C-alpha positions as CSV (number, residue, x, y, z in Angstrom):
1,M,0.0,0.0,0.0
2,S,1.5,3.4,-1.0
3,E,2.0,6.2,1.5
4,E,-0.8,8.2,-0.1
5,V,-3.4,5.6,0.4
6,S,-3.4,6.2,4.1
7,L,-5.3,9.4,3.3
8,H,-8.8,8.0,2.9
9,G,-11.5,8.4,0.3
10,A,-12.6,11.8,-0.8
11,L,-9.4,13.5,0.3
12,Q,-7.3,11.3,-2.0
13,S,-8.4,13.0,-5.2
14,Y,-7.2,16.3,-4.0
15,V,-3.8,14.9,-2.9
16,D,-3.5,13.3,-6.4
17,K,-4.1,16.6,-8.1
18,W,-1.3,18.2,-6.0
19,L,1.1,15.3,-6.8
20,A,0.3,15.6,-10.5
21,V,1.6,19.2,-10.4
22,Q,4.5,18.4,-8.0
23,P,5.4,14.7,-8.5
24,Q,8.7,15.2,-6.6
25,Q,6.6,15.4,-3.4
26,R,5.9,11.7,-3.5
27,T,9.4,11.2,-2.2
28,A,8.8,13.7,0.6
29,L,5.8,11.6,1.8
30,V,8.3,9.0,2.9
31,F,9.5,11.4,5.5
32,V,6.3,13.4,6.1
33,D,4.1,10.4,7.0
34,P,0.5,11.0,5.9
35,A,-0.8,8.9,8.8
36,K,1.1,11.0,11.3
37,Y,0.8,14.4,9.6
38,P,-2.5,14.4,7.6
39,G,-2.9,18.1,8.0
40,H,0.5,18.9,6.4
41,I,-0.6,17.0,3.3
42,A,-4.1,18.4,3.3
43,L,-2.6,22.0,3.5
44,A,-0.4,21.3,0.5
45,A,-3.4,19.9,-1.4
46,W,-5.5,22.9,-0.4
47,E,-2.8,25.3,-1.6
48,Q,-2.9,23.6,-5.0
49,E,-6.7,24.0,-5.1
50,L,-6.4,27.7,-4.3
51,L,-3.7,28.3,-7.0
52,S,-5.7,26.3,-9.5
53,A,-8.7,28.6,-8.9
54,A,-6.5,31.7,-9.0
55,Y,-4.6,30.9,-12.2
56,G,-6.2,27.9,-13.8
57,I,-9.7,29.2,-14.4
58,R,-9.7,31.5,-17.4
59,E,-13.0,33.2,-16.7
60,P,-12.5,35.6,-13.8
61,H,-16.2,35.5,-12.6
62,V,-16.0,31.7,-12.4
63,A,-12.8,31.9,-10.4
64,A,-14.3,34.5,-8.2
65,T,-17.3,32.2,-7.5
66,K,-15.0,29.4,-6.4
67,L,-12.8,31.7,-4.3
68,N,-15.9,33.2,-2.6
69,W,-16.9,29.7,-1.7
70,W,-13.5,29.1,-0.1
71,A,-13.8,32.3,1.8
72,E,-17.2,31.3,3.2
73,E,-15.9,27.8,4.0
74,L,-12.8,29.0,5.9
75,S,-14.8,31.7,7.7
76,G,-17.0,29.1,9.4
77,A,-14.6,26.2,9.6
78,A,-13.3,26.8,13.1
79,A,-16.9,26.5,14.5
80,S,-18.3,23.9,12.1
81,G,-15.2,21.8,11.3
82,G,-15.8,22.5,7.6
83,R,-17.7,20.8,4.7
84,H,-14.9,20.2,2.3
85,P,-12.7,17.1,2.8
86,L,-9.6,19.2,3.0
87,T,-11.1,21.6,5.4
88,R,-12.3,18.8,7.7
89,V,-8.8,17.3,7.9
90,L,-7.2,20.7,8.5
91,F,-9.6,21.8,11.2
92,D,-9.3,18.4,12.9
93,D,-5.8,19.6,13.9
94,E,-5.2,22.0,16.7
95,R,-2.9,24.0,14.5
96,A,-5.8,25.2,12.5
97,H,-7.6,26.6,15.6
98,A,-4.3,28.2,16.8
99,M,-4.3,30.5,13.8
100,S,-6.5,33.5,13.3
101,Q,-9.4,33.6,10.8
102,E,-7.5,36.4,9.1
103,R,-4.5,34.2,8.5
104,W,-6.7,31.6,6.8
105,L,-8.6,34.1,4.7
106,A,-5.6,36.1,3.6
107,P,-4.6,33.8,0.7
108,V,-8.1,33.6,-0.6
109,L,-8.6,37.4,-0.5
110,A,-5.2,37.9,-2.2
111,A,-6.2,35.4,-4.9
112,M,-9.5,37.3,-5.5
113,A,-7.7,40.7,-5.6
114,Q,-5.3,39.6,-8.4
115,L,-7.9,38.0,-10.7
116,E,-8.2,41.1,-13.0
117,E,-4.5,42.0,-12.9
118,G,-2.8,42.5,-16.3
119,T,0.8,42.0,-17.3
120,A,3.4,43.6,-15.0
121,V,5.6,46.5,-16.3
122,D,8.9,44.9,-15.3
123,F,10.4,42.0,-13.3
124,T,10.3,43.9,-10.0
125,A,6.6,44.8,-10.5
126,Q,5.9,41.2,-11.5
127,L,7.6,39.9,-8.3
128,N,5.8,42.4,-6.1
129,A,2.4,41.6,-7.7
130,A,2.8,37.8,-7.3
131,S,4.1,38.1,-3.8
132,A,0.7,39.2,-2.4
133,L,-0.9,35.8,-3.0
134,H,2.2,33.7,-2.6
135,G,3.3,35.6,0.5
136,A,0.0,35.0,2.2
137,V,0.2,31.2,1.3
138,A,3.7,31.1,2.7
139,A,2.7,32.8,5.9
140,L,-0.1,30.3,6.5
141,E,2.2,27.4,5.6
142,T,5.1,28.5,7.8
143,A,2.8,29.1,10.8
144,W,1.4,25.6,10.3
145,W,4.7,23.9,10.1
146,Y,6.7,26.0,12.5
147,G,4.3,28.1,14.6
148,E,3.2,31.7,14.5
149,T,6.5,33.2,15.6
150,A,8.5,31.8,12.6
151,S,9.4,34.2,9.8
152,S,7.9,33.4,6.5
153,E,10.1,35.9,4.6
154,R,12.2,33.3,2.7
155,A,9.2,31.0,2.1
156,A,7.3,33.9,0.6
157,R,10.0,34.8,-1.8
158,V,10.7,31.2,-3.0
159,A,7.0,30.5,-3.4
160,T,6.7,33.6,-5.6
161,L,9.7,32.6,-7.7
162,S,8.4,29.1,-8.1
163,H,5.2,30.5,-9.4
164,L,6.9,32.8,-11.9
165,L,9.0,29.9,-13.2
166,F,5.9,27.7,-13.5
167,A,4.2,30.6,-15.4
168,L,7.2,30.9,-17.7
169,R,6.9,27.2,-18.5
170,R,3.3,27.9,-19.7
171,L,4.3,30.8,-22.0
172,Q,2.8,29.4,-25.1
173,D,-0.4,28.3,-23.5
174,D,-1.0,31.6,-21.8
175,A,-0.1,33.9,-24.7
176,E,-3.7,35.2,-25.0
177,R,-4.3,35.9,-21.3
178,D,-4.3,39.4,-19.9
179,R,-1.4,38.6,-17.5
180,L,1.6,37.3,-19.5
181,P,4.5,35.4,-18.0
182,L,7.0,37.9,-19.4
183,P,6.7,41.6,-18.2
184,M,6.0,44.4,-20.7
185,A,9.5,45.8,-20.6
186,R,10.9,42.4,-21.5
187,L,8.5,42.1,-24.5
188,A,9.3,45.6,-25.7
189,R,13.1,45.1,-25.4
190,F,13.0,42.0,-27.6
191,G,10.2,43.2,-29.9
192,L,7.8,40.4,-29.0
193,S,4.1,40.4,-29.6
194,R,1.6,38.0,-28.2
195,A,1.7,36.0,-31.4
196,G,5.5,35.9,-31.1
197,L,5.2,34.1,-27.7
198,R,3.6,31.1,-29.4
199,Q,6.4,30.6,-32.0
200,H,10.0,29.8,-31.5
201,S,12.4,32.6,-32.4
202,D,15.8,34.0,-31.3
203,A,14.0,36.9,-29.8
204,R,11.8,34.7,-27.7
205,D,14.8,32.6,-26.6
206,Q,16.6,35.8,-25.6
207,A,13.6,37.1,-23.7
208,I,13.2,33.9,-21.8
209,Q,16.9,33.8,-21.0
210,A,16.7,37.3,-19.6
211,Q,13.7,36.3,-17.4
212,L,15.7,33.2,-16.2
213,D,18.6,35.5,-15.4
214,D,16.4,37.6,-13.1
215,L,14.8,34.5,-11.6
216,R,18.2,32.9,-10.8
217,S,19.5,36.1,-9.3
218,A,16.4,36.5,-7.1
219,W,16.6,32.9,-6.0
220,S,20.2,33.4,-4.8
221,E,19.0,36.4,-2.8
222,A,16.0,34.5,-1.5
223,M,18.1,31.8,0.1
224,R,19.8,34.5,2.3
225,L,16.5,35.6,3.7
226,D,15.2,34.7,7.2
227,G,12.9,31.9,8.0
228,P,12.5,28.1,7.5
229,L,10.9,26.2,4.6
230,S,8.4,23.4,4.9
231,V,9.7,20.1,3.5
232,F,7.4,20.5,0.5
233,R,8.5,24.1,-0.1
234,A,12.2,23.2,0.2
235,L,11.8,20.5,-2.5
236,E,9.8,22.7,-4.8
237,A,12.3,25.6,-4.5
238,G,15.3,23.3,-5.0
239,E,13.8,21.8,-8.1
240,G,12.9,25.2,-9.5
241,E,16.3,26.6,-9.0
242,R,18.0,23.6,-10.7
243,L,15.5,23.8,-13.6
244,A,16.1,27.6,-14.0
245,R,19.9,27.0,-14.2
246,R,19.5,24.1,-16.6
247,A,17.2,26.0,-18.9
248,G,19.4,29.0,-18.8
249,R,22.2,27.0,-20.4
250,A,20.0,25.4,-23.0
251,G,19.8,26.5,-26.7
252,E,16.0,26.4,-26.5
253,P,15.2,27.5,-22.9
254,L,11.4,27.0,-23.2
255,K,11.8,23.5,-24.4
256,A,14.2,22.8,-21.5
257,L,11.7,24.3,-19.1
258,Q,8.8,22.2,-20.4
259,K,10.9,19.1,-20.3
260,G,11.6,19.7,-16.6
261,T,14.3,18.0,-14.5
262,P,13.8,14.3,-13.8
263,D,14.5,14.0,-10.1
264,S,14.2,10.5,-8.8
265,G,16.4,7.9,-7.2
266,F,19.0,8.4,-4.6
267,M,19.6,12.1,-4.9
268,A,15.8,12.9,-4.7
269,T,15.6,10.8,-1.6
270,M,18.6,12.5,0.0
271,R,17.1,16.0,-0.7
272,A,13.8,15.0,0.9
273,W,15.6,13.5,3.9
274,R,17.7,16.6,4.4
275,A,14.6,18.8,4.2
276,A,12.8,16.6,6.7
277,Q,15.8,16.7,9.0
278,R,15.9,20.5,8.9
279,W,12.2,20.6,9.7
280,Q,12.5,18.2,12.6
281,Q,15.5,20.0,14.0
282,Q,13.7,23.4,13.8
283,V,10.6,22.0,15.5
284,I,12.4,20.1,18.2
285,G,15.0,22.8,18.8
């Protein structure tokens, strides 16, 4: 029986959706036992549900309806225990009740606020815009894993960078959306139109390389910030940083991004083990 199967019934489909987006986390579940830490897994799956609503639904009014439902669900969950399978698991844990309602609602409200946002002017503006949602997610996640006094500064930044890298991987698919993965200054510098984002060209490669340069630089700075990372966030950040470096050296960076970085076997297990060791030391210490 796999480690995920210990999470019963209705919950499993949400865990599966999370693992489909982040398959490297299957290795982490060896060290973050779902039977012992069901809330940690439920929180990760809930984050994926929230981000899917914020970014995956193309019609803003449909996304807003779903996010409004989550706001109502979380507003009453402390008293009712929740209706959604993920909420029920989360609010069966004392951690959920130790955090304020504002902490729970902040990611949902930030997701709603950014639904109508367009393409950022430059990389700094892009980073700042994305950090509202991903910073709120990171603050909730850090409080869950490490307590309310732990800093979420580093987690917020790497969560934001992971999102911007994921958006860059979807460059062709999202070329018609209001919010493009490349900022306006980048498009103007390399003479790229929306149509140009869908087709391979030297200009597109150069624009993607420039975006990767900024992402790699920001990642280096992020790792010097204060605060711990959850096991899942540490693995996501490490994989993202390695992928950004690999794509930055590739002749066709978008193809390299979309191919990803196969991360399995001994090294993947070692990375998960080290992340889990840091987590346990921080909690125990």
